[in-house]
Legacy VTK file of the C-alpha trace (Angstrom):
# vtk DataFile Version 3.0
C-alpha trace
ASCII
DATASET POLYDATA
POINTS 484 float
108.692 144.919 84.552
109.206 141.635 83.024
112.826 141.580 84.236
111.879 142.103 88.270
108.760 139.512 87.612
111.309 136.935 86.245
113.724 137.331 89.050
111.007 137.045 91.304
110.037 134.054 90.118
113.747 132.229 90.311
114.447 133.562 93.969
110.517 131.209 94.720
112.063 128.580 92.900
115.006 128.768 94.802
113.395 128.643 97.975
110.848 125.941 97.091
114.111 123.960 96.292
115.363 124.664 99.187
112.345 123.317 101.403
111.982 120.744 99.213
115.336 119.178 98.730
117.436 120.103 101.332
115.836 117.592 104.144
116.086 114.702 101.115
119.812 115.126 100.310
122.421 114.622 102.690
124.132 117.683 103.799
127.656 117.792 104.156
129.516 119.461 107.374
132.138 121.683 105.337
135.043 122.812 107.680
136.303 126.560 107.625
139.481 126.909 105.049
138.819 123.198 103.658
138.721 122.716 99.963
136.135 119.398 99.124
136.382 117.893 96.096
132.848 116.495 94.151
130.967 116.150 91.400
127.227 116.268 89.899
126.025 113.601 88.135
123.474 115.221 86.403
121.739 118.514 85.495
118.897 118.060 88.178
121.076 117.103 90.867
121.487 119.322 93.747
124.461 118.749 96.612
123.828 120.585 100.232
127.097 121.610 102.622
126.201 122.880 105.899
128.476 125.723 108.235
128.298 126.741 111.766
129.921 130.155 112.303
130.984 131.071 115.875
131.348 134.748 115.527
128.853 137.651 115.054
129.398 140.264 112.173
132.484 138.033 111.233
133.058 137.124 107.193
132.301 134.165 105.226
133.856 133.640 102.306
132.423 131.029 99.874
133.775 129.900 96.069
133.853 127.106 93.454
137.322 126.468 91.813
138.410 124.188 88.994
134.871 123.297 87.696
134.355 121.160 84.587
131.277 121.844 83.706
129.098 125.581 84.649
128.161 124.939 88.034
126.975 127.386 90.491
126.218 127.784 94.470
123.112 129.510 96.175
123.571 130.411 99.906
121.017 130.363 102.966
120.737 131.139 106.298
119.061 128.797 108.886
115.805 129.945 108.396
115.746 129.229 104.452
115.802 133.012 103.481
117.796 133.344 100.218
121.254 135.385 101.172
122.998 134.616 98.018
121.437 132.876 94.674
123.588 131.234 91.604
127.253 132.670 92.162
130.618 131.269 91.795
131.682 132.848 94.538
130.569 135.018 97.804
132.022 137.061 100.489
129.486 137.840 102.942
129.572 139.531 106.648
127.542 137.456 108.832
125.821 136.927 112.536
126.905 133.510 114.178
124.954 130.491 113.092
124.240 128.131 110.831
123.908 128.159 106.949
123.642 125.795 104.150
124.673 125.913 100.562
123.202 124.427 97.454
125.698 123.331 94.684
123.982 122.704 91.442
124.353 122.785 87.442
123.733 126.343 85.636
122.163 125.895 82.059
124.099 122.847 80.861
121.433 122.141 78.357
122.601 119.132 76.270
126.286 120.135 76.436
127.398 118.695 79.913
126.534 115.164 81.692
127.929 115.374 84.596
131.001 118.169 86.373
133.602 117.909 88.884
134.196 121.045 91.021
136.109 122.276 94.347
134.448 124.412 96.904
136.083 126.065 99.893
134.401 128.054 102.617
135.865 130.143 105.505
134.548 131.426 108.270
134.836 131.876 111.797
135.082 128.583 113.921
136.913 129.474 117.098
140.658 128.730 117.634
142.708 128.978 114.067
145.714 126.932 112.792
147.598 128.587 110.172
149.892 126.491 107.415
153.276 127.637 108.079
153.819 127.943 104.395
150.603 129.102 102.814
149.359 131.038 105.746
146.023 129.157 105.032
142.762 129.590 105.953
143.524 132.748 105.622
140.449 133.956 103.402
138.451 136.347 106.283
139.276 138.917 108.453
138.633 136.890 111.669
140.915 134.050 110.171
143.828 136.897 109.191
147.502 135.824 110.182
149.474 138.151 111.830
152.652 139.210 110.457
155.600 140.799 112.003
157.127 144.099 111.389
159.407 144.736 108.579
159.262 140.368 107.361
158.601 139.339 104.387
155.678 137.182 103.789
155.884 134.715 100.173
152.072 133.344 99.072
150.118 132.654 96.559
146.524 133.712 95.011
145.400 130.453 93.897
142.673 131.712 91.685
140.794 134.702 90.681
138.237 133.908 93.827
141.162 133.788 96.174
141.479 136.016 99.050
144.476 136.570 101.831
143.843 138.548 104.906
146.870 138.998 107.150
146.281 141.486 110.110
148.790 143.908 112.125
149.036 146.269 115.513
150.392 149.269 115.772
151.525 150.902 119.139
152.127 154.353 118.234
149.844 156.678 117.506
150.386 159.054 114.333
153.256 156.271 113.656
154.022 155.541 110.037
152.932 152.387 108.633
154.366 151.300 104.904
153.099 149.032 102.990
154.218 146.944 99.548
153.793 143.877 97.102
156.999 142.635 95.507
157.891 140.224 93.047
154.178 139.921 91.958
153.856 136.917 88.868
150.346 138.204 88.251
148.517 141.675 88.482
147.645 141.391 92.371
146.410 144.443 94.382
145.765 144.842 98.426
143.624 146.525 100.330
144.078 148.017 104.012
141.255 147.663 106.758
140.842 149.306 110.247
139.333 147.165 112.718
135.914 148.044 112.643
136.569 146.587 108.842
136.352 150.416 107.224
138.449 150.384 103.602
141.288 152.754 104.777
143.376 152.443 100.972
143.675 150.085 98.312
146.982 149.754 96.163
148.849 147.253 93.466
151.801 148.579 94.686
152.519 150.650 97.662
150.879 152.507 100.417
152.823 154.897 103.348
150.393 156.513 105.766
150.060 157.248 109.582
147.632 155.631 111.281
146.265 155.383 114.805
147.768 152.900 117.360
145.245 149.923 116.927
144.856 146.664 114.549
144.388 146.336 110.865
144.073 143.910 108.249
145.451 143.819 104.760
143.276 141.670 102.017
145.553 140.575 99.024
143.431 139.682 95.777
144.011 139.354 92.052
143.914 142.412 90.249
141.677 142.011 86.825
143.075 138.426 85.855
140.120 137.745 83.022
141.562 134.804 81.893
145.085 135.440 81.309
146.373 134.165 84.467
145.242 130.864 86.929
147.344 131.986 89.867
149.881 134.300 91.072
152.959 134.360 93.601
153.614 137.706 95.888
155.793 138.957 98.348
154.176 141.125 101.366
155.772 143.310 103.548
154.276 145.523 106.166
156.544 147.739 108.041
154.451 149.766 110.883
155.510 151.614 113.924
156.598 149.344 117.491
158.155 150.080 120.703
160.623 147.926 119.643
163.768 149.316 118.009
165.696 146.377 116.794
167.263 146.516 113.896
169.069 143.484 111.767
173.026 144.115 111.902
173.529 143.956 108.395
170.892 145.106 106.335
169.269 147.357 109.691
165.744 146.263 108.631
163.172 146.780 109.707
163.883 150.413 108.553
161.120 151.185 106.194
159.689 153.827 108.307
160.800 157.117 110.329
159.556 155.115 113.335
161.913 152.208 112.719
164.840 154.343 111.635
168.019 153.054 112.015
170.810 155.713 113.719
173.716 156.068 112.099
176.995 157.399 113.541
178.618 160.822 111.731
181.030 160.191 109.180
180.527 155.926 109.383
179.396 155.008 106.113
176.526 152.460 105.854
176.319 149.800 103.155
173.176 148.256 102.255
170.423 147.531 99.604
167.111 148.331 98.231
165.459 144.570 97.572
162.746 145.995 95.143
161.745 149.229 93.461
158.776 149.898 96.484
161.674 149.180 98.987
162.817 152.558 100.960
165.343 152.727 104.364
164.988 155.221 106.658
168.362 156.342 108.653
168.370 158.886 111.890
171.005 161.027 112.799
170.956 163.581 115.986
172.774 166.966 116.359
173.359 167.688 119.923
174.610 171.153 118.635
173.822 173.155 115.298
176.178 172.899 112.469
176.999 171.994 108.920
175.284 168.385 107.882
176.722 166.675 104.852
175.217 163.422 103.845
176.152 161.382 100.224
174.922 158.777 98.604
177.711 156.864 96.254
178.553 153.336 95.024
174.681 152.571 93.678
174.149 149.889 91.471
170.892 151.174 90.550
169.418 155.018 90.114
168.758 156.066 93.848
167.972 159.069 95.544
167.564 160.393 99.057
165.355 162.474 100.949
165.380 164.559 104.365
163.121 165.518 106.654
162.855 167.298 110.216
161.774 165.846 113.689
158.365 166.703 112.971
158.908 164.560 109.324
158.229 168.081 107.343
160.372 167.179 104.432
163.698 169.427 103.814
165.187 168.422 100.400
166.041 165.420 98.310
169.071 164.331 96.487
170.552 161.903 94.230
174.107 162.535 95.112
174.719 165.103 98.153
173.525 167.524 100.679
175.213 170.400 102.482
173.419 172.509 104.903
173.885 174.260 108.055
171.050 172.778 110.505
170.049 173.348 114.253
170.679 170.646 116.827
167.827 167.784 116.528
166.622 164.747 115.419
166.736 164.224 111.416
165.566 161.538 108.911
167.072 160.648 105.645
164.801 157.993 103.260
166.865 156.269 100.827
164.838 155.283 97.418
164.800 153.897 94.113
164.659 156.827 91.405
162.665 155.227 88.549
163.772 151.934 87.950
161.511 150.818 85.510
162.212 147.231 84.650
165.778 147.901 84.090
166.608 146.737 88.138
165.410 144.220 90.542
167.305 145.355 93.408
170.264 147.770 93.978
173.223 148.394 96.327
174.130 151.999 98.121
176.595 153.405 100.495
174.943 156.381 102.458
177.602 158.555 104.627
176.381 161.349 106.896
178.569 163.610 108.461
177.322 166.299 111.328
178.157 167.678 114.670
178.111 165.035 117.564
180.572 166.297 119.643
179.982 164.984 123.438
177.952 167.489 125.279
179.364 169.006 128.439
179.271 166.416 131.377
179.969 169.346 134.289
179.555 168.588 137.782
177.431 171.174 139.178
177.347 172.187 143.248
175.410 174.894 144.377
174.244 175.425 148.253
171.141 176.636 149.432
170.757 180.383 150.079
174.752 180.793 148.639
175.861 182.765 145.751
179.007 180.643 145.593
178.824 177.812 143.041
181.293 174.991 141.892
181.646 173.195 138.440
184.349 170.732 138.614
185.411 172.103 141.853
186.204 175.733 140.512
184.157 178.249 142.055
181.834 180.693 140.258
179.579 183.456 141.491
176.072 183.350 140.816
173.273 186.879 140.513
171.258 185.304 142.849
171.425 182.419 145.242
169.136 179.290 145.140
166.095 179.151 147.482
162.962 177.411 148.371
159.426 178.298 147.702
156.507 176.096 148.673
159.010 173.701 149.852
160.412 173.253 146.790
164.187 174.379 145.805
164.755 176.585 142.845
168.098 176.787 141.271
168.802 179.572 138.242
168.011 177.627 134.867
170.180 179.233 132.469
173.182 178.896 134.718
172.242 175.308 135.451
171.118 174.184 131.480
174.458 176.386 130.119
176.968 174.398 132.101
175.698 171.198 131.354
176.077 172.523 127.406
172.415 173.313 126.452
171.695 176.234 124.363
169.349 178.910 126.008
167.509 181.681 124.077
165.240 183.988 125.780
162.180 185.554 124.278
161.237 189.042 125.626
158.004 189.779 123.610
156.304 186.513 125.044
158.272 185.648 128.212
159.287 182.309 126.372
162.593 180.543 127.294
163.888 177.732 124.903
166.270 175.233 125.998
168.248 172.851 123.859
170.114 169.968 124.890
171.432 166.420 123.281
168.483 167.090 120.325
165.692 167.927 122.838
163.680 170.752 122.816
162.286 172.389 126.368
160.129 175.312 125.782
158.693 177.475 129.005
157.062 180.950 130.262
158.147 182.734 133.191
153.868 183.247 133.431
152.894 179.506 133.454
153.223 175.979 135.709
153.445 174.210 132.087
156.727 173.317 130.173
156.676 171.671 126.500
159.527 168.685 126.030
159.689 168.011 122.142
155.729 169.014 122.092
154.463 167.113 125.028
152.980 169.645 127.355
153.926 168.673 131.610
153.191 170.541 134.379
155.811 172.364 137.061
155.124 172.033 140.782
155.865 175.663 140.741
155.928 178.363 138.094
159.420 179.611 136.648
160.067 183.031 139.016
162.192 185.648 137.708
164.353 187.543 140.328
166.783 190.448 139.134
166.866 189.259 135.360
167.161 185.317 136.805
164.846 182.612 135.684
164.525 180.228 138.288
163.033 176.757 137.903
162.163 173.971 140.093
165.032 171.637 140.697
162.895 168.775 139.686
162.739 170.225 136.138
166.786 169.786 136.175
166.142 165.909 136.819
163.502 165.095 134.724
163.743 167.805 131.700
167.608 168.062 131.262
168.156 164.279 132.435
170.775 165.074 134.692
171.244 162.950 138.622
170.519 165.518 141.464
171.890 164.606 144.841
170.610 166.621 148.113
172.486 166.821 151.145
169.978 168.205 153.985
172.739 168.500 156.481
174.786 171.124 154.390
172.235 172.155 152.199
173.978 171.077 148.998
172.517 170.472 145.427
174.586 168.269 143.225
174.309 167.889 139.846
176.258 165.479 137.190
LINES 1 485
484 0 1 2 3 4 5 6 7 8 9 10 11 12 13 14 15 16 17 18 19 20 21 22 23 24 25 26 27 28 29 30 31 32 33 34 35 36 37 38 39 40 41 42 43 44 45 46 47 48 49 50 51 52 53 54 55 56 57 58 59 60 61 62 63 64 65 66 67 68 69 70 71 72 73 74 75 76 77 78 79 80 81 82 83 84 85 86 87 88 89 90 91 92 93 94 95 96 97 98 99 100 101 102 103 104 105 106 107 108 109 110 111 112 113 114 115 116 117 118 119 120 121 122 123 124 125 126 127 128 129 130 131 132 133 134 135 136 137 138 139 140 141 142 143 144 145 146 147 148 149 150 151 152 153 154 155 156 157 158 159 160 161 162 163 164 165 166 167 168 169 170 171 172 173 174 175 176 177 178 179 180 181 182 183 184 185 186 187 188 189 190 191 192 193 194 195 196 197 198 199 200 201 202 203 204 205 206 207 208 209 210 211 212 213 214 215 216 217 218 219 220 221 222 223 224 225 226 227 228 229 230 231 232 233 234 235 236 237 238 239 240 241 242 243 244 245 246 247 248 249 250 251 252 253 254 255 256 257 258 259 260 261 262 263 264 265 266 267 268 269 270 271 272 273 274 275 276 277 278 279 280 281 282 283 284 285 286 287 288 289 290 291 292 293 294 295 296 297 298 299 300 301 302 303 304 305 306 307 308 309 310 311 312 313 314 315 316 317 318 319 320 321 322 323 324 325 326 327 328 329 330 331 332 333 334 335 336 337 338 339 340 341 342 343 344 345 346 347 348 349 350 351 352 353 354 355 356 357 358 359 360 361 362 363 364 365 366 367 368 369 370 371 372 373 374 375 376 377 378 379 380 381 382 383 384 385 386 387 388 389 390 391 392 393 394 395 396 397 398 399 400 401 402 403 404 405 406 407 408 409 410 411 412 413 414 415 416 417 418 419 420 421 422 423 424 425 426 427 428 429 430 431 432 433 434 435 436 437 438 439 440 441 442 443 444 445 446 447 448 449 450 451 452 453 454 455 456 457 458 459 460 461 462 463 464 465 466 467 468 469 470 471 472 473 474 475 476 477 478 479 480 481 482 483
């Protein structure tokens, strides 16, 4: 009870101090992100600062540093309401408006006659111009520095009250985001927030997570420095999903996520490196037909391993040297990563080789005639079981015949009337009882349902051009269909 009475008394005293002193003292306008140096010349002196925020629900970060005596500050709103009392740092989310900061001595007694300090306040103040080297001011989310996917940021936490914010925007739903710290000279940690300032995760090393498309914020800060560290350097790298698939031709970066994987050719060695123990490299291979896949990791200058994932990001296997397995047609991903480096290694080189079926898909030219059972494959005639026909002003062609002549693999499931077509790494599933077709998990609607006649399944001609990716030419005069 005594503690509560004392706390109430101190708050009331602070409020009285604001009312009696703020108007009598000169108030300094404290610009966002700028460090202001000053000094108290006695234990009874108070110094006042004013800030004006421009955005509702925005961050305000205030802290003292390089103090030569015990010095604290209190924060008030424009109505003289106390927000924070007798602190060395304060991080608040506030409405737009005017706020006041009072700096004064903290229990000097007879030990101090004066004391210098530096005070810094970062808040939303309109347009933000960042320093190209330090990325300051970036002590709040509204002043966060925008970072590019895969690009390294090298910066500094200048003291145990300093925080650095960065932001990035992903454009792919459920796309991977990989964030890590490297080359830290002091214990440093980071938090990840969504656009609504909700904390998603935190780590003192790395974070790999699928996220929805949107804007995210990274906060970098000290991690239990106590009195052991006065500052700390760090490298921050965030790789996230974008629509761009451009890679550096020498390093293959950015390739730290599946969506940014670098496509490699069959049996063409890739020589690259992991720049630190948190670095990971993704590569992709695409089998246009089923067959043996042989992957090897060699010439490693530090312990390394690799993992194999399918197109749905399902882990298939891992190895430190080699992998050999018979796989279905489709796209697969290879992740190369450090294997328990400890403090023995700072980087590592490697050679990755993947051999897989990549024969060129058939490029047959197919000529069909409406209502005719005679078809021509590269000029050679073949007889169809059922001729192409028109229904509801839509031309239908035999699915298996056209697909297989184009190099696709076709499977029929009689139990559920489902047909699967695999071509150039794409998986197409359709049902003879449905208007809908699924292409690599995405559903599309056909103009008319597939139709089965004498055991032959027919599909709309547009299906061939849109889903099998072929050119279709229609000649109205002779009612011919050229597919190539």
